Residue frames as qw, qx, qy, qz and C-alpha x, y, z in Angstrom:
[[0.868, 0.195, 0.041, 0.456, -45.90, 1.19, -6.29],
 [0.232, 0.796, -0.102, 0.549, -44.84, 4.85, -6.14],
 [0.489, -0.761, 0.267, -0.332, -44.62, 4.78, -2.35],
 [0.957, -0.192, 0.166, 0.143, -42.96, 1.36, -2.24],
 [0.722, 0.437, -0.002, 0.537, -40.27, 2.53, -4.65],
 [0.051, -0.848, 0.161, -0.503, -39.91, 5.75, -2.68],
 [0.761, -0.596, 0.226, -0.120, -39.29, 3.69, 0.44],
 [0.935, 0.040, 0.143, 0.322, -36.73, 1.46, -1.30],
 [0.528, 0.585, -0.025, 0.615, -34.78, 4.25, -2.96],
 [0.288, -0.872, 0.084, -0.386, -35.13, 6.48, 0.08],
 [0.851, -0.489, 0.143, 0.122, -33.18, 3.99, 2.19],
 [0.809, 0.133, 0.160, 0.550, -30.26, 3.76, -0.22],
 [0.210, 0.786, 0.038, 0.581, -30.21, 7.53, -0.79],
 [0.522, -0.827, 0.061, -0.199, -30.08, 8.07, 2.99],
 [0.859, -0.335, 0.193, 0.336, -27.02, 5.86, 3.32],
 [0.664, 0.368, 0.199, 0.620, -25.16, 7.20, 0.27],
 [0.014, 0.889, 0.079, 0.450, -25.85, 10.82, 1.24],
 [0.592, -0.787, 0.163, -0.064, -24.16, 10.22, 4.60],
 [0.933, 0.120, -0.064, 0.332, -21.11, 8.38, 3.24],
 [0.464, 0.600, -0.183, 0.625, -18.78, 11.37, 3.10],
 [0.164, -0.602, 0.336, -0.705, -19.49, 12.55, 6.64],
 [0.842, -0.342, -0.370, -0.194, -20.47, 9.34, 8.45],
 [0.803, -0.398, -0.293, 0.334, -19.26, 9.05, 12.07],
 [0.293, 0.331, -0.180, 0.878, -17.95, 12.59, 12.22],
 [0.356, -0.649, -0.630, 0.235, -19.19, 13.92, 15.56],
 [0.266, -0.342, -0.080, 0.898, -17.77, 17.43, 15.37],
 [0.292, 0.757, 0.585, -0.002, -20.79, 19.48, 14.30],
 [0.024, -0.866, 0.118, 0.486, -18.74, 22.67, 13.91],
 [0.257, -0.322, 0.740, 0.532, -16.58, 20.88, 11.36],
 [0.308, 0.423, 0.829, 0.198, -19.67, 19.54, 9.63],
 [0.151, 0.862, 0.321, -0.361, -21.16, 23.04, 9.54],
 [0.042, -0.708, 0.419, 0.566, -18.15, 24.19, 7.52],
 [0.135, -0.255, 0.859, 0.423, -17.86, 21.15, 5.25],
 [0.077, 0.279, 0.938, 0.190, -21.43, 19.97, 4.73],
 [0.234, 0.545, 0.394, -0.702, -23.83, 22.93, 4.93],
 [0.554, 0.606, -0.009, -0.571, -26.22, 23.02, 1.93],
 [0.139, -0.260, 0.894, 0.339, -24.73, 19.88, 0.38],
 [0.716, 0.308, 0.113, -0.616, -27.13, 18.63, -2.30],
 [0.780, 0.396, -0.458, -0.156, -25.11, 15.84, -3.92],
 [0.947, -0.271, -0.056, 0.164, -23.21, 12.78, -2.76],
 [0.012, 0.899, -0.430, 0.077, -19.68, 13.39, -1.55],
 [0.736, 0.293, -0.567, 0.223, -16.47, 11.38, -1.53],
 [0.734, -0.677, -0.050, 0.014, -15.32, 10.13, 1.90],
 [0.621, 0.578, -0.314, 0.426, -11.81, 11.37, 1.16],
 [0.011, -0.556, 0.523, -0.645, -11.29, 12.55, 4.75],
 [0.799, -0.306, 0.191, -0.480, -13.24, 9.69, 6.33],
 [0.024, 0.468, -0.883, 0.011, -10.94, 6.84, 7.36],
 [0.609, 0.060, 0.701, -0.366, -13.86, 4.52, 8.05],
 [0.733, 0.530, 0.406, -0.130, -14.85, 4.42, 4.38],
 [0.036, -0.684, 0.523, 0.507, -11.59, 5.06, 2.55],
 [0.212, -0.077, 0.890, 0.397, -11.56, 3.59, -0.93],
 [0.275, 0.623, 0.731, -0.044, -15.22, 4.36, -1.53],
 [0.147, 0.086, 0.313, 0.934, -16.52, 7.06, -3.86],
 [0.365, 0.200, 0.229, -0.880, -19.49, 9.39, -4.02],
 [0.718, 0.131, -0.323, -0.603, -22.65, 7.46, -4.82],
 [0.494, 0.085, -0.856, 0.128, -21.35, 4.35, -3.03],
 [0.688, -0.599, -0.244, -0.329, -22.73, 2.98, 0.24],
 [0.265, -0.602, 0.655, -0.371, -21.38, 2.56, 3.74],
 [0.088, 0.112, -0.987, 0.072, -21.22, -0.95, 5.21],
 [0.422, 0.306, 0.619, -0.588, -24.89, -0.52, 6.17],
 [0.595, 0.544, -0.098, -0.583, -25.98, 0.15, 2.61],
 [0.298, 0.415, -0.830, -0.224, -23.72, -2.60, 1.28],
 [0.127, 0.037, 0.958, -0.253, -25.44, -5.11, 3.57],
 [0.520, 0.459, 0.388, -0.607, -28.87, -3.86, 2.54],
 [0.519, 0.548, -0.450, -0.478, -27.86, -4.29, -1.10],
 [0.095, 0.234, -0.967, 0.009, -26.68, -7.81, -0.22],
 [0.375, 0.263, 0.753, -0.473, -30.11, -8.51, 1.30],
 [0.554, 0.560, -0.026, -0.615, -31.72, -7.19, -1.88],
 [0.399, 0.468, -0.726, -0.308, -29.60, -9.50, -4.04],
 [0.102, -0.076, 0.967, -0.221, -30.28, -12.46, -1.77],
 [0.505, 0.398, 0.525, -0.557, -34.04, -11.92, -2.00],
 [0.542, 0.586, -0.271, -0.538, -33.86, -11.47, -5.78],
 [0.256, 0.398, -0.864, -0.172, -31.78, -14.61, -6.38],
 [0.064, 0.072, 0.960, -0.263, -34.02, -16.74, -4.15],
 [0.298, -0.408, -0.542, -0.671, -37.30, -15.14, -5.27],
 [0.613, -0.686, -0.214, -0.329, -38.00, -14.30, -1.65],
 [0.123, -0.693, 0.578, -0.414, -36.34, -14.07, 1.75],
 [0.925, -0.209, -0.318, 0.013, -35.00, -17.16, 3.47],
 [0.417, -0.860, 0.290, -0.049, -32.89, -16.73, 6.59],
 [0.818, -0.261, 0.427, 0.284, -30.58, -19.62, 5.78],
 [0.645, 0.568, 0.258, 0.443, -30.01, -18.40, 2.24],
 [0.031, 0.949, -0.071, 0.305, -29.32, -14.89, 3.50],
 [0.658, -0.677, 0.315, 0.094, -27.02, -16.21, 6.22],
 [0.829, 0.071, 0.360, 0.422, -24.97, -18.06, 3.60],
 [0.425, 0.752, 0.165, 0.476, -24.80, -14.98, 1.42],
 [0.270, -0.939, 0.112, -0.184, -23.96, -12.74, 4.40],
 [0.765, -0.503, 0.333, 0.227, -21.18, -14.99, 5.69],
 [0.758, 0.292, 0.323, 0.485, -19.65, -15.37, 2.24],
 [0.255, 0.843, 0.129, 0.456, -19.77, -11.65, 1.55],
 [0.345, -0.907, 0.138, -0.196, -18.70, -10.33, 4.93],
 [0.858, -0.338, 0.231, 0.311, -15.81, -12.77, 5.34],
 [0.632, 0.193, 0.309, 0.684, -14.24, -11.12, 2.30],
 [0.067, 0.945, 0.311, 0.079, -15.63, -7.61, 2.76],
 [0.586, 0.214, -0.064, 0.779, -13.12, -4.86, 2.02],
 [0.154, -0.727, -0.089, -0.663, -15.12, -2.05, 3.62],
 [0.165, -0.453, 0.571, -0.665, -15.46, -1.22, 7.29],
 [0.611, -0.263, -0.744, -0.064, -16.39, -4.12, 9.61],
 [0.355, -0.610, 0.235, -0.668, -18.06, -2.97, 12.81],
 [0.242, -0.310, 0.821, -0.414, -18.22, -4.81, 16.12],
 [0.774, 0.152, 0.359, -0.499, -21.56, -6.47, 15.31],
 [0.770, 0.508, -0.336, -0.193, -20.12, -7.89, 12.10],
 [0.256, 0.522, -0.782, 0.226, -16.95, -9.20, 13.71],
 [0.411, -0.175, 0.746, -0.493, -18.83, -10.84, 16.59],
 [0.818, 0.277, 0.182, -0.469, -21.49, -12.32, 14.31],
 [0.622, 0.536, -0.559, -0.116, -18.85, -13.85, 12.06],
 [0.057, 0.356, -0.870, 0.336, -17.60, -15.74, 15.11],
 [0.484, 0.010, 0.643, -0.594, -21.03, -16.80, 16.39],
 [0.768, 0.347, -0.033, -0.537, -22.89, -17.88, 13.26],
 [0.188, -0.280, 0.924, 0.182, -22.58, -21.51, 12.17],
 [0.263, -0.103, -0.804, -0.523, -24.72, -24.06, 10.23],
 [0.304, -0.496, -0.807, 0.105, -27.07, -24.41, 13.23],
 [0.220, -0.612, -0.389, 0.653, -26.98, -20.99, 14.92],
 [0.264, 0.649, 0.413, 0.582, -28.69, -18.01, 13.28],
 [0.327, -0.923, -0.199, 0.034, -28.19, -15.60, 16.19],
 [0.574, 0.504, -0.186, 0.618, -25.37, -13.08, 15.90],
 [0.283, 0.153, -0.436, 0.840, -24.05, -10.35, 18.17],
 [0.198, -0.660, -0.665, 0.288, -26.07, -8.73, 20.95],
 [0.194, -0.037, 0.076, 0.977, -25.52, -5.25, 19.49],
 [0.169, 0.718, 0.601, -0.307, -28.41, -2.78, 19.73],
 [0.133, -0.382, 0.272, 0.873, -26.98, -0.50, 17.04],
 [0.534, 0.542, 0.197, -0.618, -29.44, 0.97, 14.57],
 [0.240, 0.477, -0.693, -0.484, -27.60, -0.54, 11.60],
 [0.216, 0.020, 0.974, -0.058, -29.22, -3.90, 12.38],
 [0.381, 0.601, 0.666, -0.224, -32.63, -2.67, 11.24],
 [0.134, 0.685, -0.172, -0.696, -31.48, 0.02, 8.81],
 [0.009, -0.278, 0.802, 0.528, -31.07, -2.54, 6.01],
 [0.397, 0.273, 0.845, -0.230, -34.70, -3.82, 5.93],
 [0.399, 0.494, -0.080, -0.768, -35.99, -1.83, 2.93],
 [0.337, 0.226, -0.789, -0.462, -35.63, -4.71, 0.41],
 [0.029, -0.206, -0.952, 0.224, -37.59, -6.97, 2.78],
 [0.264, 0.502, 0.436, -0.699, -40.37, -4.40, 3.09],
 [0.355, 0.442, -0.388, -0.727, -40.45, -3.90, -0.66],
 [0.329, 0.149, -0.873, -0.329, -40.62, -7.54, -1.69],
 [0.301, -0.272, -0.905, 0.125, -42.72, -8.94, 1.15],
 [0.168, -0.145, 0.210, -0.952, -44.92, -5.96, 2.06],
 [0.714, -0.122, -0.099, -0.683, -48.12, -8.06, 1.78],
 [0.639, 0.091, -0.761, 0.066, -46.67, -11.28, 3.22],
 [0.697, -0.647, -0.121, -0.285, -48.06, -12.45, 6.59],
 [0.887, -0.216, -0.135, 0.386, -44.57, -13.71, 7.44],
 [0.335, 0.750, -0.122, 0.557, -42.96, -10.27, 7.11],
 [0.453, -0.800, 0.251, -0.302, -42.68, -9.69, 10.89],
 [0.921, -0.266, 0.237, 0.156, -40.85, -13.01, 11.24],
 [0.734, 0.475, 0.051, 0.483, -38.55, -12.08, 8.37],
 [0.001, 0.871, -0.173, 0.460, -37.76, -8.72, 10.01],
 [0.703, -0.636, 0.286, -0.139, -36.97, -10.49, 13.28],
 [0.945, -0.001, 0.201, 0.257, -34.80, -13.15, 11.63],
 [0.595, 0.617, -0.031, 0.514, -32.73, -10.77, 9.54],
 [0.191, -0.859, 0.235, -0.412, -32.13, -8.53, 12.56],
 [0.823, -0.495, 0.270, -0.065, -31.16, -11.37, 14.90],
 [0.901, 0.327, -0.042, 0.283, -28.62, -12.61, 12.40],
 [0.524, 0.394, -0.232, 0.718, -26.27, -9.79, 13.36],
 [0.118, -0.350, 0.314, -0.874, -28.07, -7.82, 16.11],
 [0.510, -0.361, -0.779, -0.063, -29.77, -10.18, 18.55],
 [0.074, -0.069, -0.456, 0.884, -31.24, -7.49, 20.77],
 [0.052, 0.558, 0.827, -0.042, -34.94, -7.50, 21.69],
 [0.052, 0.748, 0.238, -0.617, -35.44, -3.72, 21.93],
 [0.015, 0.422, -0.528, -0.736, -33.86, -3.25, 18.50],
 [0.049, 0.221, 0.922, 0.315, -36.08, -5.98, 17.06],
 [0.070, 0.703, 0.635, -0.314, -39.11, -4.15, 18.46],
 [0.040, 0.655, -0.135, -0.742, -37.92, -0.95, 16.82],
 [0.025, -0.155, 0.785, 0.599, -37.68, -2.85, 13.52],
 [0.038, 0.460, 0.884, 0.076, -41.21, -4.21, 13.84],
 [0.038, 0.738, 0.352, -0.575, -42.46, -0.73, 14.72],
 [0.051, 0.507, -0.404, -0.760, -40.88, 0.76, 11.58],
 [0.054, 0.109, 0.911, 0.395, -42.33, -2.08, 9.52],
 [0.058, 0.632, 0.754, -0.170, -45.87, -1.39, 10.76],
 [0.019, 0.740, 0.103, -0.664, -45.52, 2.36, 10.35],
 [0.017, -0.378, 0.595, 0.709, -44.07, 2.17, 6.85],
 [0.095, 0.285, 0.913, 0.274, -46.73, -0.27, 5.63],
 [0.087, 0.757, 0.539, -0.360, -49.36, 2.26, 6.71],
 [0.002, -0.679, 0.199, 0.707, -47.57, 5.03, 4.84],
 [0.149, -0.097, 0.812, 0.556, -47.40, 2.90, 1.70],
 [0.054, 0.543, 0.813, 0.204, -51.20, 2.77, 1.59],
 [0.064, 0.579, 0.243, 0.776, -51.42, 6.52, 2.11],
 [0.497, -0.740, -0.438, 0.117, -52.11, 6.98, 5.82],
 [0.018, 0.934, -0.150, 0.324, -50.96, 10.29, 7.33],
 [0.547, 0.386, -0.595, 0.445, -47.48, 10.14, 8.83],
 [0.108, -0.336, 0.577, -0.736, -48.17, 11.45, 12.35],
 [0.777, -0.148, 0.065, -0.608, -51.59, 9.80, 12.71],
 [0.905, 0.137, -0.401, -0.035, -50.13, 6.43, 11.80],
 [0.363, 0.393, -0.633, 0.559, -47.13, 6.95, 14.08],
 [0.345, -0.314, 0.466, -0.752, -49.32, 7.69, 17.08],
 [0.890, -0.054, -0.105, -0.441, -51.56, 4.70, 16.39],
 [0.844, 0.195, -0.476, 0.154, -48.63, 2.30, 16.34],
 [0.100, 0.465, -0.593, 0.650, -47.04, 3.77, 19.44],
 [0.696, -0.309, 0.242, -0.601, -50.04, 2.47, 21.38],
 [0.979, 0.065, -0.168, -0.092, -49.05, -1.04, 20.28],
 [0.732, 0.219, -0.359, 0.536, -45.45, -0.48, 21.38],
 [0.420, -0.890, -0.166, -0.061, -45.60, 1.10, 24.85],
 [0.720, -0.397, 0.086, 0.563, -41.83, 0.95, 25.27],
 [0.440, 0.343, 0.307, 0.771, -41.53, 3.42, 22.38],
 [0.122, -0.882, -0.404, -0.210, -43.90, 6.03, 23.81],
 [0.482, -0.760, -0.035, 0.434, -41.31, 7.63, 26.15],
 [0.494, -0.073, 0.390, 0.773, -39.02, 8.29, 23.19],
 [0.118, 0.605, 0.534, 0.579, -41.83, 10.01, 21.30],
 [0.334, -0.875, -0.347, 0.039, -42.95, 11.99, 24.33],
 [0.565, -0.548, 0.070, 0.613, -39.39, 13.27, 24.80],
 [0.357, -0.068, 0.435, 0.824, -39.11, 14.72, 21.30],
 [0.181, 0.627, 0.683, 0.329, -42.56, 15.73, 20.07],
 [0.115, -0.948, -0.260, 0.144, -42.48, 19.15, 21.73],
 [0.444, -0.610, 0.297, 0.586, -38.97, 19.98, 20.48],
 [0.654, 0.432, 0.511, 0.353, -39.64, 20.09, 16.74],
 [0.222, 0.955, 0.099, 0.171, -39.15, 23.86, 16.50],
 [0.510, -0.751, 0.317, 0.274, -35.71, 23.68, 18.12],
 [0.286, 0.721, -0.580, -0.249, -32.45, 23.62, 16.15],
 [0.966, 0.099, -0.191, -0.140, -31.96, 20.11, 14.77],
 [0.603, 0.436, -0.545, 0.387, -28.19, 19.89, 15.30],
 [0.145, -0.441, 0.564, -0.683, -28.36, 21.00, 18.93],
 [0.805, -0.176, 0.170, -0.540, -31.30, 18.73, 19.63],
 [0.929, 0.190, -0.317, -0.004, -29.62, 15.64, 18.16],
 [0.355, 0.457, -0.617, 0.533, -26.48, 16.37, 20.17],
 [0.426, -0.346, 0.465, -0.694, -28.69, 16.45, 23.24],
 [0.921, -0.007, 0.026, -0.388, -30.65, 13.29, 22.37],
 [0.687, -0.359, 0.599, 0.201, -27.56, 11.39, 21.22],
 [0.432, 0.679, -0.414, -0.425, -25.54, 11.09, 18.00],
 [0.176, -0.420, 0.887, 0.081, -24.20, 7.56, 18.44],
 [0.390, 0.095, -0.811, -0.426, -25.10, 4.18, 16.92],
 [0.012, 0.170, 0.909, -0.380, -26.86, 2.67, 19.93],
 [0.139, -0.503, -0.682, -0.513, -30.57, 2.53, 19.22],
 [0.307, -0.684, -0.545, 0.374, -31.44, 4.11, 22.58],
 [0.124, -0.595, 0.053, 0.792, -30.02, 7.33, 21.10],
 [0.056, -0.114, 0.654, 0.746, -30.25, 6.75, 17.35],
 [0.011, 0.511, 0.843, 0.167, -33.92, 5.73, 17.38],
 [0.034, -0.826, -0.426, 0.369, -35.28, 8.93, 18.97],
 [0.151, -0.537, 0.304, 0.772, -32.85, 11.02, 16.91],
 [0.097, 0.123, 0.803, 0.575, -34.19, 9.38, 13.75],
 [0.017, -0.676, -0.736, 0.030, -37.77, 9.89, 14.84],
 [0.130, -0.738, -0.158, 0.643, -37.04, 13.55, 15.57],
 [0.100, -0.354, 0.493, 0.788, -35.55, 14.25, 12.13],
 [0.055, 0.352, 0.853, 0.381, -38.47, 12.51, 10.41],
 [0.071, -0.765, -0.613, 0.184, -41.07, 14.52, 12.28],
 [0.172, -0.676, 0.021, 0.716, -39.20, 17.79, 11.85],
 [0.087, 0.420, -0.539, -0.725, -38.94, 17.36, 8.07],
 [0.595, 0.265, 0.721, -0.234, -42.12, 15.50, 7.13],
 [0.619, 0.718, 0.295, -0.115, -42.54, 17.11, 3.72],
 [0.262, 0.893, -0.359, -0.067, -38.94, 18.00, 2.84],
 [0.985, -0.007, -0.002, 0.171, -36.80, 14.98, 1.98],
 [0.595, 0.541, -0.213, 0.555, -33.70, 16.96, 1.04],
 [0.209, -0.733, 0.306, -0.571, -33.76, 19.03, 4.20],
 [0.894, -0.393, 0.140, -0.167, -34.09, 15.84, 6.24],
 [0.904, 0.212, -0.084, 0.362, -31.00, 14.44, 4.52],
 [0.317, 0.663, -0.234, 0.636, -29.06, 17.66, 5.10],
 [0.465, -0.682, 0.267, -0.498, -30.00, 18.06, 8.75],
 [0.979, -0.202, 0.006, -0.005, -29.18, 14.42, 9.34],
 [0.797, 0.265, -0.172, 0.515, -25.58, 14.70, 8.15],
 [0.069, 0.691, -0.222, 0.685, -25.07, 18.06, 9.88],
 [0.705, -0.600, 0.092, -0.366, -26.13, 16.44, 13.15],
 [0.116, 0.621, -0.759, 0.156, -23.13, 14.10, 13.05],
 [0.552, -0.231, 0.742, -0.302, -22.51, 10.65, 14.46],
 [0.382, 0.100, 0.901, 0.179, -24.28, 7.65, 12.95],
 [0.382, 0.458, -0.052, -0.801, -25.84, 9.62, 10.12],
 [0.306, 0.184, -0.810, -0.465, -25.87, 6.59, 7.80],
 [0.079, -0.257, -0.946, 0.181, -27.96, 4.39, 10.08],
 [0.198, 0.536, 0.432, -0.698, -30.37, 7.24, 10.76],
 [0.241, 0.422, -0.370, -0.791, -30.39, 8.26, 7.12],
 [0.158, -0.032, -0.923, -0.349, -31.56, 4.89, 5.87],
 [0.037, -0.489, -0.833, 0.257, -34.58, 4.85, 8.18],
 [0.141, 0.580, 0.132, -0.791, -35.37, 8.52, 7.55],
 [0.191, 0.288, -0.623, -0.702, -35.22, 7.76, 3.83],
 [0.084, -0.226, -0.963, -0.119, -37.50, 4.75, 4.18],
 [0.037, 0.587, 0.663, -0.463, -40.18, 6.58, 6.12],
 [0.176, 0.631, -0.014, -0.755, -40.19, 9.80, 4.11],
 [0.100, 0.203, -0.773, -0.593, -39.84, 7.88, 0.84],
 [0.026, -0.362, -0.931, -0.034, -42.91, 5.83, 1.72],
 [0.053, 0.664, 0.487, -0.564, -44.82, 8.93, 2.80],
 [0.148, 0.663, -0.164, -0.716, -43.91, 11.15, -0.14],
 [0.835, 0.458, 0.304, -0.020, -43.48, 8.64, -2.98],
 [0.719, -0.073, 0.321, 0.612, -40.60, 8.33, -5.41],
 [0.354, 0.701, 0.326, 0.527, -41.63, 11.27, -7.59],
 [0.227, -0.951, -0.019, -0.207, -41.10, 13.67, -4.70],
 [0.764, -0.452, 0.174, 0.427, -37.58, 12.45, -3.97],
 [0.051, 0.809, -0.364, -0.459, -34.66, 14.44, -5.45],
 [0.913, 0.393, 0.064, -0.089, -34.30, 12.76, -8.82],
 [0.408, 0.739, -0.511, 0.161, -30.59, 13.51, -9.13],
 [0.374, -0.505, 0.716, -0.305, -29.97, 11.50, -5.95],
 [0.892, 0.140, 0.391, -0.180, -31.62, 8.50, -7.58],
 [0.729, 0.671, -0.133, 0.034, -29.68, 8.90, -10.81],
 [0.186, 0.773, -0.550, 0.256, -26.34, 9.38, -9.05],
 [0.788, -0.375, 0.459, -0.170, -26.53, 6.16, -7.02],
 [0.099, 0.538, -0.788, -0.284, -23.76, 3.91, -8.32],
 [0.151, 0.054, 0.987, -0.014, -25.96, 0.83, -7.82],
 [0.488, 0.273, 0.117, -0.821, -29.09, 2.36, -9.35],
 [0.572, 0.219, -0.622, -0.488, -29.41, -0.32, -12.06],
 [0.272, -0.010, -0.939, 0.209, -29.31, -3.12, -9.47],
 [0.188, 0.258, 0.601, -0.733, -31.98, -1.44, -7.34],
 [0.513, 0.313, -0.149, -0.785, -34.15, -0.66, -10.35],
 [0.480, 0.138, -0.817, -0.288, -33.94, -4.25, -11.63],
 [0.104, -0.139, -0.889, 0.424, -34.99, -5.50, -8.20],
 [0.323, 0.286, 0.341, -0.835, -37.94, -3.13, -8.14],
 [0.551, 0.233, -0.463, -0.654, -39.18, -4.70, -11.36],
 [0.233, 0.036, -0.970, 0.053, -39.36, -8.14, -9.68],
 [0.027, 0.397, 0.772, -0.495, -42.36, -7.06, -7.63],
 [0.127, -0.260, -0.449, -0.845, -45.17, -5.94, -9.88],
 [0.226, 0.205, 0.620, -0.723, -48.21, -4.59, -8.04]]
């Protein structure tokens, strides 16, 4: 339960920690404004998330929280229930609506459950509530696929989601992070080139390396960048969060997956406790975590 809760809270911490600097690509600016940040920050200078406050979530975290509430209300995941909740919520959403959201709102109907063709990392970044509630369910891979396709109908991204699911489930039962990673890469040969490209660069400067790999939302860049930051900071959750936001770009999407993996590996007691306490939706997340007694 400690690792499961670490995974769940890690995801939401990763998103909230990035809120104030999300989608800023200028790393020199970030170096001035965000070096050694240890608490959540207001997005006062971030036009994408104006109106939000420190401890809130970006649109990624908001959709993950929506998934959490949908699972809780239905006592389990159902794609049609989640689709109804997603359409209702996102049609009235006052936060930022990205391209995947806008296109999916046009495509989804009572029969069709396939949304945009976006490969952006945000499509799988919201899966923590699914992993938490259905971690021992044989249908979990199908659930991961269905929730991703709802807004990001892209096969490579779906494979990334299934890879993270398999890796995180291993971490939850205590398997070593790198050993488990390398085992699952053999089952996903399309992922091996990404790993091979980064595994010898872990001693390089994180910000420069992420700029080289790619800072943007597309999973072809965001996936290896996420993997790099996880491997570089395997035992230091706070440093992973800090290096993630300093690296710029889609720090929220990366942050959620970094938080999931390191939270599952380290357990909730090794996460910065003030970052749990300062989440504005902490009570909702905590209540959900009580629904799944191990």
